[in-house]
C-alpha positions as CSV (number, residue, x, y, z in Angstrom):
1,M,0.0,0.0,0.0
2,T,1.3,3.5,-0.9
3,D,2.3,5.6,2.0
4,E,0.5,8.9,1.5
5,R,1.4,10.6,4.7
6,P,2.8,14.1,4.1
7,W,6.5,14.7,4.6
8,T,7.4,16.4,7.8
9,R,10.1,18.9,7.0
10,V,13.0,19.3,9.5
11,A,16.0,21.5,9.6
12,A,19.0,19.7,11.2
13,A,22.4,21.1,12.1
14,V,25.8,19.5,11.8
15,V,27.5,21.9,14.2
16,Q,31.3,21.6,13.8
17,H,33.7,22.5,16.7
18,P,36.1,25.2,15.5
19,E,39.1,23.5,17.1
20,D,39.0,19.8,16.5
21,G,36.2,19.2,13.9
22,S,34.0,17.3,16.2
23,V,30.3,17.6,15.8
24,L,27.5,18.2,18.2
25,L,24.9,15.6,19.0
26,A,21.8,16.0,21.3
27,Q,19.9,13.3,23.1
28,R,16.1,13.2,22.6
29,P,14.3,13.9,25.9
30,A,11.7,11.8,27.6
31,G,8.2,12.0,26.1
32,K,9.3,12.2,22.5
33,A,9.4,9.5,19.9
34,Y,12.7,7.6,20.2
35,A,13.5,9.1,23.6
36,G,17.1,8.6,24.6
37,Y,18.3,8.3,21.0
38,W,21.0,10.7,19.8
39,E,20.6,13.0,16.9
40,F,21.9,16.1,15.2
41,P,20.0,19.1,16.8
42,G,17.2,20.8,14.9
43,G,13.4,20.7,14.5
44,K,10.4,21.0,12.4
45,L,9.8,23.9,10.0
46,E,6.9,26.1,11.0
47,P,4.4,27.3,8.4
48,G,6.0,29.7,5.9
49,E,9.5,29.1,7.3
50,T,12.5,28.3,5.2
51,P,14.9,25.5,6.4
52,R,17.6,28.1,7.1
53,H,15.2,30.2,9.3
54,A,14.1,27.0,11.1
55,L,17.8,26.1,11.7
56,E,18.5,29.4,13.3
57,R,15.4,29.4,15.5
58,E,15.8,25.8,16.6
59,L,19.4,26.1,17.6
60,A,18.6,29.3,19.6
61,E,15.6,27.7,21.3
62,E,17.1,24.3,22.0
63,L,20.7,25.0,22.7
64,G,21.2,28.8,23.0
65,L,23.4,28.9,20.0
66,E,23.5,31.8,17.5
67,V,24.3,30.7,13.9
68,V,26.9,32.9,12.3
69,A,27.9,30.8,9.3
70,A,26.0,27.8,7.9
71,S,25.7,26.2,4.5
72,P,23.2,23.7,3.0
73,W,24.6,20.2,2.7
74,I,22.4,17.2,2.1
75,T,18.7,16.6,2.1
76,S,17.6,13.0,3.0
77,R,14.2,11.3,3.6
78,Y,13.4,8.6,6.0
79,V,10.2,6.7,6.8
80,Y,9.6,6.1,10.5
81,P,6.6,4.1,11.8
82,H,5.2,7.4,13.2
83,A,6.1,9.8,10.4
84,R,7.8,10.5,7.1
85,V,10.6,13.0,7.6
86,E,12.6,15.2,5.2
87,L,15.8,16.2,6.8
88,N,17.5,19.4,5.5
89,F,21.0,19.2,6.9
90,F,23.2,22.2,7.2
91,R,26.9,22.4,8.2
92,V,27.3,25.1,10.9
93,T,30.9,26.2,10.8
94,E,30.6,29.3,12.9
95,F,28.4,30.1,15.9
96,R,28.2,32.1,19.1
97,G,27.5,30.8,22.6
98,E,28.0,27.5,24.4
99,P,25.4,24.8,24.0
100,V,22.9,24.5,26.9
101,G,20.1,21.9,26.8
102,H,17.1,24.2,27.3
103,D,14.7,21.2,27.3
104,G,16.9,19.3,29.7
105,Q,18.5,17.2,27.0
106,A,22.0,15.9,27.1
107,F,24.5,16.8,24.4
108,A,28.0,15.7,23.4
109,W,30.8,16.6,21.0
110,Q,31.7,13.6,19.0
111,V,34.5,12.8,16.5
112,P,33.2,11.5,13.1
113,G,34.0,7.9,12.7
114,R,34.5,7.5,16.5
115,F,31.1,8.2,18.0
116,E,30.9,7.0,21.6
117,V,27.2,7.8,22.3
118,A,24.4,5.4,21.3
119,P,21.9,4.6,20.0
120,L,21.7,7.0,17.1
121,L,18.5,7.8,15.2
122,P,18.4,5.6,12.1
123,A,17.7,8.6,9.8
124,N,21.2,9.9,10.5
125,S,23.0,7.0,8.7
126,T,23.5,9.0,5.5
127,V,25.1,11.8,7.4
128,L,27.4,9.5,9.4
129,R,28.8,8.2,6.1
130,A,29.1,11.6,4.5
131,L,31.0,13.0,7.5
132,L,33.8,10.5,6.7
133,L,34.2,11.8,3.1
134,P,37.1,14.2,2.6
135,T,36.4,17.6,1.2
136,L,39.2,17.5,-1.4
137,L,39.1,15.1,-4.3
138,G,42.2,14.8,-6.5
139,V,41.6,13.7,-10.1
140,S,44.7,12.2,-11.8
141,C,46.5,13.5,-14.9
142,A,49.3,11.0,-15.2
143,Q,49.2,10.7,-19.0
144,A,49.6,14.4,-19.4
145,M,52.2,14.8,-16.7
146,G,54.1,11.6,-17.1
147,I,53.8,8.7,-14.7
148,D,57.1,9.3,-12.9
149,R,56.3,13.0,-12.3
150,F,52.7,12.3,-11.4
151,V,53.6,9.6,-8.8
152,A,56.0,12.0,-7.1
153,R,53.4,14.8,-7.0
154,A,50.7,12.4,-5.9
155,G,52.9,11.1,-3.1
156,A,53.6,14.7,-1.9
157,A,49.9,15.5,-2.0
158,M,48.9,12.4,0.0
159,A,51.6,13.2,2.6
160,G,50.1,16.7,2.7
161,G,46.7,15.5,3.6
162,L,44.9,14.5,0.4
163,R,42.7,11.5,1.2
164,L,40.7,10.8,-1.9
165,V,42.1,10.3,-5.4
166,Q,40.3,9.4,-8.6
167,L,42.4,7.7,-11.3
168,R,40.9,9.1,-14.5
169,E,43.2,8.1,-17.4
170,P,41.0,7.2,-20.4
171,G,43.9,7.3,-22.9
172,L,46.5,5.5,-20.8
173,P,47.4,2.0,-22.2
174,A,46.4,-0.9,-19.9
175,P,50.0,-1.8,-19.0
176,A,50.8,1.8,-18.0
177,L,47.6,2.0,-15.9
178,R,48.6,-1.2,-14.1
179,E,52.0,0.3,-13.4
180,L,50.4,3.5,-12.1
181,V,48.1,1.6,-9.7
182,A,51.0,-0.6,-8.5
183,R,53.1,2.4,-7.7
184,L,50.4,4.4,-6.1
185,R,48.7,1.7,-3.9
186,P,51.5,1.3,-1.3
187,V,51.7,5.1,-1.0
188,A,48.0,5.4,-0.6
189,Q,47.8,2.7,2.0
190,R,50.6,4.3,4.0
191,H,48.7,7.6,4.2
192,G,45.1,6.2,4.5
193,V,44.1,7.4,1.0
194,T,41.2,5.9,-1.0
195,L,42.1,5.3,-4.6
196,S,39.1,5.2,-7.0
197,L,39.1,4.1,-10.6
198,N,37.1,6.2,-13.1
199,G,36.1,3.3,-15.4
200,D,34.9,-0.3,-15.3
201,P,34.0,-1.6,-11.8
202,A,35.3,-5.1,-12.8
203,L,38.7,-3.6,-13.7
204,A,38.8,-1.6,-10.5
205,A,38.3,-4.9,-8.6
206,E,40.9,-6.6,-10.7
207,L,43.4,-3.9,-9.8
208,G,42.7,-4.3,-6.1
209,L,40.7,-1.0,-5.8
210,D,37.6,-1.0,-3.7
211,A,36.3,2.3,-5.0
212,V,34.9,3.2,-8.4
213,H,33.8,6.4,-10.2
214,L,31.2,6.3,-12.9
215,S,31.5,8.7,-15.8
216,S,28.2,10.2,-17.1
217,A,28.2,7.8,-20.0
218,R,28.8,4.8,-17.8
219,L,26.2,6.1,-15.3
220,A,23.6,6.0,-18.1
221,A,24.4,2.4,-18.8
222,T,24.6,1.2,-15.2
223,L,21.5,-0.7,-13.9
224,R,22.5,-1.2,-10.3
225,R,25.1,0.1,-7.8
226,P,28.4,-1.6,-8.6
227,G,29.9,-3.4,-5.6
228,A,30.0,-2.5,-1.9
229,G,32.9,-0.1,-1.9
230,L,32.9,3.7,-2.3
231,V,31.0,4.7,-5.5
232,G,30.9,8.2,-7.1
233,A,29.5,9.5,-10.3
234,S,30.0,12.5,-12.6
235,C,26.9,14.4,-13.5
236,H,26.1,17.5,-15.6
237,T,22.3,17.6,-15.6
238,R,19.5,17.1,-13.1
239,P,18.3,13.8,-14.8
240,E,21.9,12.5,-14.4
241,L,21.9,13.4,-10.8
242,E,18.5,11.7,-10.2
243,R,19.8,8.6,-11.8
244,A,22.9,8.6,-9.6
245,F,20.8,9.1,-6.5
246,S,18.6,6.2,-7.6
247,L,21.6,3.9,-7.9
248,G,22.6,4.8,-4.3
249,V,26.0,6.3,-5.1
250,D,28.0,7.8,-2.2
251,Y,28.8,11.1,-3.8
252,V,28.5,13.0,-7.0
253,V,30.9,15.3,-8.9
254,V,29.2,18.2,-10.7
255,G,30.5,20.9,-13.1
256,P,32.2,22.6,-14.7
257,V,32.0,25.6,-12.4
258,E,34.6,27.5,-14.3
259,A,36.1,27.2,-17.8
260,T,38.9,24.6,-18.0
261,P,41.8,24.0,-20.3
262,S,40.5,20.5,-21.0
263,H,37.3,22.0,-22.5
264,P,38.4,25.1,-24.5
265,G,35.6,27.4,-25.5
266,K,33.1,25.9,-23.1
267,P,32.2,28.3,-20.3
268,G,31.6,27.2,-16.8
269,I,28.1,27.3,-15.3
270,G,29.2,29.5,-12.3
271,W,28.4,28.9,-8.6
272,D,24.8,30.1,-8.6
273,E,23.8,27.7,-11.4
274,W,25.8,24.9,-9.8
275,A,23.8,25.4,-6.6
276,R,20.5,25.4,-8.4
277,L,21.4,22.3,-10.3
278,V,22.6,20.3,-7.3
279,Q,20.2,21.2,-4.5
280,P,18.5,19.3,-3.0
281,T,20.9,16.4,-2.9
282,P,20.7,13.3,-0.7
283,V,24.5,12.7,-1.0
284,P,27.6,14.9,-0.8
285,A,28.3,16.9,-4.0
286,F,31.8,17.9,-5.1
287,A,32.2,20.8,-7.5
288,I,34.7,20.6,-10.3
289,G,36.0,22.8,-13.1
290,G,38.9,25.2,-12.8
291,L,39.0,25.1,-9.0
292,R,41.7,25.4,-6.4
293,R,41.9,24.7,-2.7
294,E,41.1,28.4,-2.1
295,D,37.6,27.8,-3.6
296,L,36.6,25.4,-0.7
297,A,34.8,28.2,1.3
298,E,33.0,29.5,-1.7
299,G,31.9,26.0,-2.6
300,A,30.6,25.4,0.9
301,R,28.5,28.6,0.8
302,H,26.8,27.2,-2.3
303,G,26.1,23.7,-0.8
304,A,29.2,21.8,-2.0
305,H,30.6,19.1,0.2
306,G,34.0,19.8,-1.3
307,I,35.8,20.4,-4.5
308,A,37.4,18.1,-7.1
309,M,40.6,19.2,-8.8
310,I,42.7,18.0,-11.7
311,R,45.7,20.3,-12.0
312,G,45.1,22.1,-8.7
313,A,45.5,18.9,-6.7
314,W,49.1,18.2,-7.9
315,E,50.6,21.7,-7.8
316,A,54.0,21.7,-6.2
């Protein structure tokens, strides 16, 4: 039977501690559904209220926090026995005040990937996975740069903190690709870096990689989510995004934001159009196209989880 209950719209805050990156969780008080469960603070939208206004009101009323800087992040839906909820998550990166449980609820700062409080509301599972995803994605250019030079640059970038690398080498001969992976894998393992292959999921598994990235063409031909590892997809239109969401990918890469040397004569769509295209998104979205690390803050303001870089990731 079709569930025709209306969606209850909720604004939820991923409040990030300015010093250590931990996030704030609140415990649901007695008398509410799922009392005792831990969740990201927030609450229902009132009539005529936008998610951002609800976010600011709820954090002030519940925890005494004033939102200074917040950006839209992901929007997910979850069906509980008692309600269907649409959760509009924001990353709150700057705030004033110290959290105080005005309703008597407990709260705790928790490190992503090492949460110590339990149980957590099941609707938060998407956010828990997204919190572990880095905000910088490096896209390889070994064929253009030369394998020796690229491996050296990639090693330096990984040592400097880059944690997610997509190997996108459509013109590289198979033996050279295998050499590239063989040389990068031990470096990646040493630094805790995820290597993803832009290409055939079967080839990724053969090369010993547990992450794969689907080009827009491969996305169109894919009928089900490939494998259990990390899966990303490149998208340029809203229908492509909807298809990626339906496959259950872990993140999407969308662009180009700016014009790029690899696509001469093709202008970028700009940040405003990027935001209109991507939002709402149930998974983290990376922006790509002529971007550098300095663009992270601008991307976040427009709802980007992070940025993907080709040349910018490997600059000395």
